[in-house]
Each structure stands twice: as C-alpha cells, then as structure tokens.
C-alpha beads as a LAMMPS data file, in Angstrom:
LAMMPS data file: protein, C-alpha beads

346 atoms
345 bonds

1 atom types
1 bond types

-500.0 500.0 xlo xhi
-500.0 500.0 ylo yhi
-500.0 500.0 zlo zhi

Masses

1 110.0

Atoms # bond

1 1 1 0.000 0.000 0.000
2 1 1 1.408 3.403 -0.962
3 1 1 1.703 6.663 0.956
4 1 1 -1.391 8.126 -0.712
5 1 1 -3.578 5.375 0.693
6 1 1 -2.164 5.749 4.197
7 1 1 -2.828 9.491 4.094
8 1 1 -6.309 8.840 2.690
9 1 1 -7.120 6.578 5.655
10 1 1 -5.879 9.202 8.118
11 1 1 -7.911 11.856 6.289
12 1 1 -11.012 9.652 6.579
13 1 1 -10.478 9.181 10.324
14 1 1 -10.094 12.961 10.687
15 1 1 -13.222 13.583 8.605
16 1 1 -11.257 15.678 6.097
17 1 1 -11.759 13.821 2.824
18 1 1 -14.434 14.271 0.185
19 1 1 -17.514 12.092 -0.284
20 1 1 -15.952 10.693 -3.459
21 1 1 -12.717 9.804 -1.648
22 1 1 -14.742 8.229 1.166
23 1 1 -16.652 6.017 -1.243
24 1 1 -13.410 4.971 -2.948
25 1 1 -11.810 4.122 0.402
26 1 1 -14.793 2.137 1.700
27 1 1 -15.038 0.164 -1.514
28 1 1 -11.327 -0.652 -1.343
29 1 1 -11.726 -1.826 2.249
30 1 1 -14.371 -4.289 1.073
31 1 1 -12.383 -5.623 -1.898
32 1 1 -8.719 -5.490 -0.845
33 1 1 -7.787 -7.703 2.132
34 1 1 -4.322 -6.166 2.618
35 1 1 -5.781 -2.664 2.497
36 1 1 -8.536 -3.645 4.929
37 1 1 -5.977 -5.015 7.420
38 1 1 -3.923 -1.827 7.204
39 1 1 -7.066 0.259 7.664
40 1 1 -7.920 -1.628 10.872
41 1 1 -4.373 -1.200 12.195
42 1 1 -4.385 2.566 11.599
43 1 1 -7.893 2.860 13.062
44 1 1 -6.628 1.164 16.247
45 1 1 -3.837 3.745 16.498
46 1 1 -6.287 6.564 15.847
47 1 1 -8.784 5.276 18.401
48 1 1 -6.170 5.780 21.115
49 1 1 -7.097 9.468 21.025
50 1 1 -10.473 8.579 22.514
51 1 1 -9.400 6.424 25.443
52 1 1 -5.738 5.896 26.059
53 1 1 -6.064 3.455 29.016
54 1 1 -8.283 1.003 27.143
55 1 1 -7.003 1.467 23.609
56 1 1 -3.295 2.259 23.890
57 1 1 -2.313 -1.405 24.088
58 1 1 -4.282 -2.228 20.942
59 1 1 -2.904 0.848 19.215
60 1 1 0.665 -0.028 20.124
61 1 1 0.095 -3.574 18.843
62 1 1 -1.275 -2.143 15.591
63 1 1 1.703 0.166 15.292
64 1 1 4.021 -2.792 15.876
65 1 1 2.246 -4.767 13.142
66 1 1 2.665 -1.939 10.669
67 1 1 6.336 -1.604 11.535
68 1 1 6.749 -5.362 11.145
69 1 1 5.255 -5.185 7.656
70 1 1 7.713 -2.448 6.721
71 1 1 10.600 -4.434 8.258
72 1 1 9.531 -7.383 6.135
73 1 1 9.502 -5.247 3.005
74 1 1 12.899 -3.840 3.888
75 1 1 14.348 -7.307 4.481
76 1 1 12.994 -8.670 1.220
77 1 1 14.278 -5.588 -0.543
78 1 1 17.775 -6.101 0.845
79 1 1 17.742 -9.788 -0.083
80 1 1 16.703 -8.956 -3.619
81 1 1 19.421 -6.327 -3.859
82 1 1 22.072 -8.872 -2.869
83 1 1 20.670 -11.118 -5.557
84 1 1 21.106 -8.291 -8.087
85 1 1 17.376 -7.830 -8.512
86 1 1 15.956 -4.315 -8.945
87 1 1 14.399 -3.059 -5.641
88 1 1 13.534 0.607 -6.166
89 1 1 9.818 0.252 -5.568
90 1 1 9.975 -1.487 -2.140
91 1 1 12.740 0.838 -0.947
92 1 1 10.717 3.896 -2.044
93 1 1 7.687 2.649 -0.102
94 1 1 9.839 2.043 2.984
95 1 1 11.288 5.540 2.845
96 1 1 7.822 7.048 2.595
97 1 1 6.130 4.917 5.236
98 1 1 8.746 5.150 7.993
99 1 1 7.976 8.874 8.574
100 1 1 4.245 8.117 8.591
101 1 1 4.703 5.482 11.279
102 1 1 6.858 7.895 13.265
103 1 1 4.048 10.444 13.098
104 1 1 1.566 7.757 14.144
105 1 1 3.685 6.940 17.187
106 1 1 3.861 10.634 18.076
107 1 1 0.078 10.926 17.757
108 1 1 -0.286 7.991 20.116
109 1 1 1.894 9.590 22.789
110 1 1 0.404 13.078 22.447
111 1 1 -3.148 11.776 22.334
112 1 1 -2.599 9.854 25.527
113 1 1 -1.259 12.905 27.303
114 1 1 -4.138 15.051 26.065
115 1 1 -6.920 12.695 27.138
116 1 1 -5.367 11.985 30.537
117 1 1 -5.095 15.753 31.063
118 1 1 -8.724 16.242 29.963
119 1 1 -9.890 13.505 32.319
120 1 1 -8.033 15.119 35.195
121 1 1 -9.645 18.504 34.505
122 1 1 -13.128 16.990 34.445
123 1 1 -12.499 14.983 37.628
124 1 1 -13.449 11.809 35.751
125 1 1 -11.322 8.712 35.311
126 1 1 -9.875 8.455 31.819
127 1 1 -11.777 5.226 31.236
128 1 1 -15.088 7.127 31.071
129 1 1 -14.008 8.639 27.765
130 1 1 -14.218 5.351 25.892
131 1 1 -16.817 4.629 23.238
132 1 1 -18.120 1.543 21.497
133 1 1 -18.564 2.106 17.759
134 1 1 -21.058 0.512 15.392
135 1 1 -20.976 1.409 11.723
136 1 1 -22.435 0.527 8.342
137 1 1 -20.911 0.441 4.871
138 1 1 -22.561 2.036 1.812
139 1 1 -25.785 0.188 1.026
140 1 1 -25.799 -1.596 4.400
141 1 1 -28.365 -1.280 7.178
142 1 1 -27.964 -2.698 10.652
143 1 1 -30.084 -3.192 13.780
144 1 1 -28.321 -2.529 17.062
145 1 1 -29.676 -3.678 20.416
146 1 1 -28.521 -1.371 23.209
147 1 1 -28.112 -2.624 26.798
148 1 1 -31.289 -0.858 27.987
149 1 1 -33.533 -2.549 25.426
150 1 1 -33.476 0.334 22.943
151 1 1 -33.260 -0.738 19.297
152 1 1 -31.393 1.443 16.802
153 1 1 -31.646 0.889 13.050
154 1 1 -28.568 2.374 11.393
155 1 1 -28.800 3.536 7.789
156 1 1 -26.042 3.215 5.170
157 1 1 -22.650 4.937 5.624
158 1 1 -23.426 5.773 9.258
159 1 1 -21.719 5.306 12.596
160 1 1 -23.014 5.217 16.153
161 1 1 -20.748 5.727 19.162
162 1 1 -22.079 4.509 22.498
163 1 1 -20.606 6.045 25.642
164 1 1 -19.236 3.469 28.062
165 1 1 -21.147 5.299 30.814
166 1 1 -24.380 4.425 28.974
167 1 1 -27.083 3.622 31.520
168 1 1 -25.327 4.979 34.618
169 1 1 -27.453 8.104 35.104
170 1 1 -28.293 8.813 31.469
171 1 1 -28.068 7.067 28.116
172 1 1 -25.872 8.897 25.592
173 1 1 -24.995 8.024 21.997
174 1 1 -23.251 9.960 19.215
175 1 1 -24.485 9.684 15.637
176 1 1 -22.840 10.484 12.317
177 1 1 -25.265 9.580 9.550
178 1 1 -28.880 8.463 9.870
179 1 1 -30.666 6.215 12.345
180 1 1 -34.139 5.348 13.584
181 1 1 -34.457 5.049 17.374
182 1 1 -37.003 2.891 19.200
183 1 1 -36.147 4.008 22.722
184 1 1 -37.030 1.921 25.760
185 1 1 -38.836 4.126 28.249
186 1 1 -36.931 4.965 31.431
187 1 1 -37.937 8.266 33.093
188 1 1 -34.947 8.063 35.451
189 1 1 -32.376 7.884 32.642
190 1 1 -32.886 10.273 29.712
191 1 1 -31.787 9.030 26.291
192 1 1 -29.654 11.624 24.449
193 1 1 -28.543 11.542 20.808
194 1 1 -25.639 13.885 20.034
195 1 1 -25.212 15.064 16.434
196 1 1 -22.727 17.894 16.162
197 1 1 -24.214 20.901 17.964
198 1 1 -27.610 19.229 18.320
199 1 1 -28.662 17.139 21.334
200 1 1 -31.978 15.274 21.110
201 1 1 -33.286 14.080 24.483
202 1 1 -36.121 11.619 25.053
203 1 1 -37.507 9.303 27.723
204 1 1 -39.115 6.698 25.470
205 1 1 -40.210 7.227 21.889
206 1 1 -39.757 6.523 18.167
207 1 1 -37.876 9.055 16.061
208 1 1 -35.501 9.429 13.125
209 1 1 -32.308 11.487 13.038
210 1 1 -30.441 12.346 9.837
211 1 1 -27.073 13.988 10.471
212 1 1 -24.522 13.045 7.849
213 1 1 -21.293 14.962 8.273
214 1 1 -21.274 16.274 4.703
215 1 1 -24.971 17.250 4.607
216 1 1 -25.976 20.868 5.095
217 1 1 -28.810 20.102 7.523
218 1 1 -29.591 17.966 10.561
219 1 1 -33.160 16.713 10.798
220 1 1 -35.003 15.190 13.748
221 1 1 -38.367 13.613 12.846
222 1 1 -40.707 12.436 15.604
223 1 1 -42.974 9.472 14.879
224 1 1 -44.269 8.771 18.388
225 1 1 -43.844 10.259 21.873
226 1 1 -42.101 13.560 22.524
227 1 1 -38.535 14.800 22.151
228 1 1 -36.583 17.811 23.323
229 1 1 -34.021 19.254 20.903
230 1 1 -31.261 21.549 22.189
231 1 1 -28.994 23.594 19.942
232 1 1 -25.531 24.869 20.822
233 1 1 -26.202 24.273 24.539
234 1 1 -28.591 27.246 24.474
235 1 1 -31.814 26.596 26.465
236 1 1 -33.458 29.624 24.844
237 1 1 -33.368 27.807 21.488
238 1 1 -34.878 24.581 22.806
239 1 1 -37.566 22.953 20.648
240 1 1 -40.135 20.405 21.845
241 1 1 -41.442 18.206 19.038
242 1 1 -44.823 16.508 18.892
243 1 1 -45.574 13.428 16.744
244 1 1 -45.620 14.183 13.013
245 1 1 -43.305 17.181 13.443
246 1 1 -39.800 17.499 12.071
247 1 1 -37.057 19.936 13.036
248 1 1 -34.531 20.930 10.369
249 1 1 -31.358 22.652 11.578
250 1 1 -29.123 24.503 9.125
251 1 1 -25.413 24.065 9.806
252 1 1 -24.700 27.207 7.770
253 1 1 -26.811 29.770 9.632
254 1 1 -27.468 27.793 12.852
255 1 1 -31.210 28.309 12.476
256 1 1 -33.952 25.712 12.889
257 1 1 -37.526 25.424 11.684
258 1 1 -40.301 22.926 12.369
259 1 1 -42.547 21.397 9.701
260 1 1 -44.933 18.492 9.226
261 1 1 -43.677 15.344 7.525
262 1 1 -44.998 12.130 6.010
263 1 1 -43.626 9.167 7.946
264 1 1 -42.870 7.019 4.884
265 1 1 -40.834 9.836 3.323
266 1 1 -38.537 9.851 6.341
267 1 1 -38.495 6.240 7.534
268 1 1 -39.024 4.418 4.235
269 1 1 -35.326 3.554 4.142
270 1 1 -35.943 1.043 6.958
271 1 1 -38.081 -0.961 4.500
272 1 1 -35.448 -0.670 1.748
273 1 1 -37.369 2.148 0.057
274 1 1 -35.192 4.836 -1.487
275 1 1 -37.197 8.034 -1.041
276 1 1 -36.558 11.448 -2.593
277 1 1 -38.889 14.058 -1.120
278 1 1 -38.184 17.083 -3.290
279 1 1 -34.481 16.578 -2.568
280 1 1 -32.054 18.887 -4.333
281 1 1 -29.965 17.030 -6.899
282 1 1 -26.773 17.454 -4.810
283 1 1 -28.576 15.820 -1.865
284 1 1 -30.034 13.167 -4.160
285 1 1 -26.547 12.375 -5.483
286 1 1 -25.275 11.880 -1.925
287 1 1 -28.218 9.616 -1.131
288 1 1 -27.630 7.511 -4.251
289 1 1 -23.953 7.238 -3.351
290 1 1 -24.679 6.037 0.182
291 1 1 -27.428 3.690 -0.945
292 1 1 -25.515 1.946 -3.724
293 1 1 -21.925 2.434 -2.559
294 1 1 -20.532 4.264 -5.595
295 1 1 -19.435 7.878 -6.156
296 1 1 -22.097 9.961 -7.942
297 1 1 -21.109 13.192 -9.690
298 1 1 -23.273 15.928 -11.246
299 1 1 -21.796 17.186 -14.501
300 1 1 -24.091 20.179 -15.178
301 1 1 -24.456 23.120 -12.796
302 1 1 -28.063 23.567 -13.941
303 1 1 -28.925 20.450 -11.909
304 1 1 -28.076 22.343 -8.734
305 1 1 -31.457 24.117 -9.010
306 1 1 -33.489 20.943 -9.586
307 1 1 -35.590 18.952 -7.106
308 1 1 -36.297 15.231 -7.208
309 1 1 -39.447 13.482 -5.965
310 1 1 -40.004 9.726 -6.028
311 1 1 -39.941 6.421 -4.157
312 1 1 -38.049 3.349 -5.371
313 1 1 -38.740 0.029 -3.707
314 1 1 -35.563 -2.056 -3.428
315 1 1 -34.517 -1.978 -7.093
316 1 1 -31.059 -1.808 -8.733
317 1 1 -29.400 1.541 -9.430
318 1 1 -29.764 1.214 -13.216
319 1 1 -33.541 0.796 -12.892
320 1 1 -33.746 3.772 -10.531
321 1 1 -31.938 5.963 -13.054
322 1 1 -34.073 4.714 -15.946
323 1 1 -37.247 5.606 -14.033
324 1 1 -35.866 9.026 -13.112
325 1 1 -34.929 9.569 -16.748
326 1 1 -38.583 9.046 -17.731
327 1 1 -39.742 12.048 -15.680
328 1 1 -36.653 14.281 -15.629
329 1 1 -34.442 15.671 -18.361
330 1 1 -31.322 13.796 -17.261
331 1 1 -28.935 11.193 -18.625
332 1 1 -26.335 9.081 -16.881
333 1 1 -23.283 6.976 -17.610
334 1 1 -20.763 4.914 -15.687
335 1 1 -17.079 5.854 -15.772
336 1 1 -15.241 3.056 -14.010
337 1 1 -16.925 2.776 -10.616
338 1 1 -18.309 6.329 -10.782
339 1 1 -21.724 7.478 -12.033
340 1 1 -21.904 10.769 -13.952
341 1 1 -25.319 12.474 -14.187
342 1 1 -26.002 15.158 -16.795
343 1 1 -29.102 17.191 -17.593
344 1 1 -31.140 20.217 -16.652
345 1 1 -34.298 21.202 -14.780
346 1 1 -37.572 20.609 -16.583

Bonds

1 1 1 2
2 1 2 3
3 1 3 4
4 1 4 5
5 1 5 6
6 1 6 7
7 1 7 8
8 1 8 9
9 1 9 10
10 1 10 11
11 1 11 12
12 1 12 13
13 1 13 14
14 1 14 15
15 1 15 16
16 1 16 17
17 1 17 18
18 1 18 19
19 1 19 20
20 1 20 21
21 1 21 22
22 1 22 23
23 1 23 24
24 1 24 25
25 1 25 26
26 1 26 27
27 1 27 28
28 1 28 29
29 1 29 30
30 1 30 31
31 1 31 32
32 1 32 33
33 1 33 34
34 1 34 35
35 1 35 36
36 1 36 37
37 1 37 38
38 1 38 39
39 1 39 40
40 1 40 41
41 1 41 42
42 1 42 43
43 1 43 44
44 1 44 45
45 1 45 46
46 1 46 47
47 1 47 48
48 1 48 49
49 1 49 50
50 1 50 51
51 1 51 52
52 1 52 53
53 1 53 54
54 1 54 55
55 1 55 56
56 1 56 57
57 1 57 58
58 1 58 59
59 1 59 60
60 1 60 61
61 1 61 62
62 1 62 63
63 1 63 64
64 1 64 65
65 1 65 66
66 1 66 67
67 1 67 68
68 1 68 69
69 1 69 70
70 1 70 71
71 1 71 72
72 1 72 73
73 1 73 74
74 1 74 75
75 1 75 76
76 1 76 77
77 1 77 78
78 1 78 79
79 1 79 80
80 1 80 81
81 1 81 82
82 1 82 83
83 1 83 84
84 1 84 85
85 1 85 86
86 1 86 87
87 1 87 88
88 1 88 89
89 1 89 90
90 1 90 91
91 1 91 92
92 1 92 93
93 1 93 94
94 1 94 95
95 1 95 96
96 1 96 97
97 1 97 98
98 1 98 99
99 1 99 100
100 1 100 101
101 1 101 102
102 1 102 103
103 1 103 104
104 1 104 105
105 1 105 106
106 1 106 107
107 1 107 108
108 1 108 109
109 1 109 110
110 1 110 111
111 1 111 112
112 1 112 113
113 1 113 114
114 1 114 115
115 1 115 116
116 1 116 117
117 1 117 118
118 1 118 119
119 1 119 120
120 1 120 121
121 1 121 122
122 1 122 123
123 1 123 124
124 1 124 125
125 1 125 126
126 1 126 127
127 1 127 128
128 1 128 129
129 1 129 130
130 1 130 131
131 1 131 132
132 1 132 133
133 1 133 134
134 1 134 135
135 1 135 136
136 1 136 137
137 1 137 138
138 1 138 139
139 1 139 140
140 1 140 141
141 1 141 142
142 1 142 143
143 1 143 144
144 1 144 145
145 1 145 146
146 1 146 147
147 1 147 148
148 1 148 149
149 1 149 150
150 1 150 151
151 1 151 152
152 1 152 153
153 1 153 154
154 1 154 155
155 1 155 156
156 1 156 157
157 1 157 158
158 1 158 159
159 1 159 160
160 1 160 161
161 1 161 162
162 1 162 163
163 1 163 164
164 1 164 165
165 1 165 166
166 1 166 167
167 1 167 168
168 1 168 169
169 1 169 170
170 1 170 171
171 1 171 172
172 1 172 173
173 1 173 174
174 1 174 175
175 1 175 176
176 1 176 177
177 1 177 178
178 1 178 179
179 1 179 180
180 1 180 181
181 1 181 182
182 1 182 183
183 1 183 184
184 1 184 185
185 1 185 186
186 1 186 187
187 1 187 188
188 1 188 189
189 1 189 190
190 1 190 191
191 1 191 192
192 1 192 193
193 1 193 194
194 1 194 195
195 1 195 196
196 1 196 197
197 1 197 198
198 1 198 199
199 1 199 200
200 1 200 201
201 1 201 202
202 1 202 203
203 1 203 204
204 1 204 205
205 1 205 206
206 1 206 207
207 1 207 208
208 1 208 209
209 1 209 210
210 1 210 211
211 1 211 212
212 1 212 213
213 1 213 214
214 1 214 215
215 1 215 216
216 1 216 217
217 1 217 218
218 1 218 219
219 1 219 220
220 1 220 221
221 1 221 222
222 1 222 223
223 1 223 224
224 1 224 225
225 1 225 226
226 1 226 227
227 1 227 228
228 1 228 229
229 1 229 230
230 1 230 231
231 1 231 232
232 1 232 233
233 1 233 234
234 1 234 235
235 1 235 236
236 1 236 237
237 1 237 238
238 1 238 239
239 1 239 240
240 1 240 241
241 1 241 242
242 1 242 243
243 1 243 244
244 1 244 245
245 1 245 246
246 1 246 247
247 1 247 248
248 1 248 249
249 1 249 250
250 1 250 251
251 1 251 252
252 1 252 253
253 1 253 254
254 1 254 255
255 1 255 256
256 1 256 257
257 1 257 258
258 1 258 259
259 1 259 260
260 1 260 261
261 1 261 262
262 1 262 263
263 1 263 264
264 1 264 265
265 1 265 266
266 1 266 267
267 1 267 268
268 1 268 269
269 1 269 270
270 1 270 271
271 1 271 272
272 1 272 273
273 1 273 274
274 1 274 275
275 1 275 276
276 1 276 277
277 1 277 278
278 1 278 279
279 1 279 280
280 1 280 281
281 1 281 282
282 1 282 283
283 1 283 284
284 1 284 285
285 1 285 286
286 1 286 287
287 1 287 288
288 1 288 289
289 1 289 290
290 1 290 291
291 1 291 292
292 1 292 293
293 1 293 294
294 1 294 295
295 1 295 296
296 1 296 297
297 1 297 298
298 1 298 299
299 1 299 300
300 1 300 301
301 1 301 302
302 1 302 303
303 1 303 304
304 1 304 305
305 1 305 306
306 1 306 307
307 1 307 308
308 1 308 309
309 1 309 310
310 1 310 311
311 1 311 312
312 1 312 313
313 1 313 314
314 1 314 315
315 1 315 316
316 1 316 317
317 1 317 318
318 1 318 319
319 1 319 320
320 1 320 321
321 1 321 322
322 1 322 323
323 1 323 324
324 1 324 325
325 1 325 326
326 1 326 327
327 1 327 328
328 1 328 329
329 1 329 330
330 1 330 331
331 1 331 332
332 1 332 333
333 1 333 334
334 1 334 335
335 1 335 336
336 1 336 337
337 1 337 338
338 1 338 339
339 1 339 340
340 1 340 341
341 1 341 342
342 1 342 343
343 1 343 344
344 1 344 345
345 1 345 346
C-alpha cells in the first residue's frame, strides 16, 4: 500500500476527505484484504485518542504490526538487492512509510497525554471517555440492540458511538449519519442523541435522526412520543417536538424550523425504500452514493437548481436511473466505478 492510501485513511479518520474519496476508500476496504488489514491497524492507532487506558495497548500492537510489515519489506528488498534484482519500488515505499509510522507513534503519545489531562480537569477517570462504535458500509443497514432494550436501526454509511457510561445516570450516543431510534422508556435515565451541535433528548419514543457529516442540515423527525431538541447548549433555542413534526437545523446559519412530515418519506429507508422528497440534486446524489456504494457526480451546474421526488422500492441503481430519466431531463453513464449524471431542470 502506498503513501497516498495511508494518508487517505488518516484523512477519513479525521473527517477531512471528500464524499468521493470516502466512497473509494470504503469500496477498497471491502475488496482489498491487505488494504482492509492496514485500515484496521491505523484505526486502532487513531482510536487511542479517545481512550488511552483502554485502547493504547491495541494501538501499540497495531503500530508494531505496521512496523513489522515495513521491516519485512525492507528485508525482502535487501535480499533482492544482494541477488542483483531491482528493488527501487519497495525501498521507495519504505522511505515514505517510515515517517508516517513515526508520526503515528507521536500521535499515540500526544493523544494519551491530552486525554489523561482532559480527564483530570473533568475529575473523571480516563476510562469514562471510551466509546463503542457501530458502523455501516454504503448500502448496508444494521439493527443494534442497546443494553437498555433500545433498538437502533442504522442507515447506510453511518456510525453510532455509544458512551461506556451508557445507563449509569443517562443514556448517551453519538451519531454520524442516519438512524431510527425505538427508545425503551426509562424516566430516570434520559436518552440523548448527540449530532454535532444538536442534542436530542427523550424518555421513550420513536424518532428518526439524519445527520450526515457532509450534509448541510440535521433533521429530527418524531414518529411517536415527545422529544426535546437543544442547539448549541442554548436553552433559549430549545424545541419540543410533537408526533408528526420534524425539526430541520441549518449548519450554515445555525437556524432551525419545524414542519410536518410524512412518515414514509422519512423512515421508508428502513423498509429498503429509497425516497426522494423534493431533494435537491446534490442531496439526491449523496443519497444515491450512500445507498448503492458508488461515487455519484453531477456534470451540469443547472442540476443544482433541480428537485427530485419519487420512491423506489428495493430496485437496482440502473432501474432507478431509468425511471428518473422518464420524468426528468437527465442522462447518466458509468465511468469506471463512478456514475456521472447530466441534464437540466424541466
């Protein structure tokens, strides 16, 4: 694996790569065993930032494995050189990867110091900072049973972090992506979903949260019960939702508004229904990418002003695009593993 791929993995863990790069990386993880192993090793190192006491051993082991792989490459390169065989490529990789591993080791040490210092300031043991992560790949959905009896259905390309203090005096989870929550009622222990600057608190209810990192909005849609939504830790901006109401929060202007919604439009994904509810084409492209696990690119800027409405019940991508083509002035083509959509608003 070359330096570009190592840096791509680190960029993904930092949340600094594009949607297209993310889709490429996730597809490679699924198809390339060596790449997948390296990804897991680097993720172990990276996870040490979150909880040094519990994760540092795993991270150090991962770092040792990566170093061992490089040592192996170096040894084979030297052996080949003695045998008068050309070795430029392995030696080049070694020279590039050694500094990366050095940086990784530095991150491990600095991360440990930072989190121990943070724990000391908050008067909490460092172990309370740990999280359990559940995630889904593009096109994958997963049901997660939490210790309190709550059931979470995680949509494609999403991740859920569960605080290790879950259930002590409150039940906290952190979502990146989309999930439907069927929360077990417990008035003594509020259930809180953190999504960026939004905290959604409930006692027992059914609701959907969509909060993908690269989307412009966060939406909380209440199906049953009642939820309290706090923004930026500001009680004056608190919103209480009733069933059938949906809060949409703009990340750009930090404003929120409440509207009605049709349940199937929001939760249809649980039944493998791909739903576009007057989505902008940029949002529709992201949804297609997450649903089918391929990068989707809009070629014409005129599409930026278009909206898409429709429901597609568990059918292949090609059939979805053919049906869209029948009602919208668009065309599409595959370039390698990427879909390119062209057209204009009707």
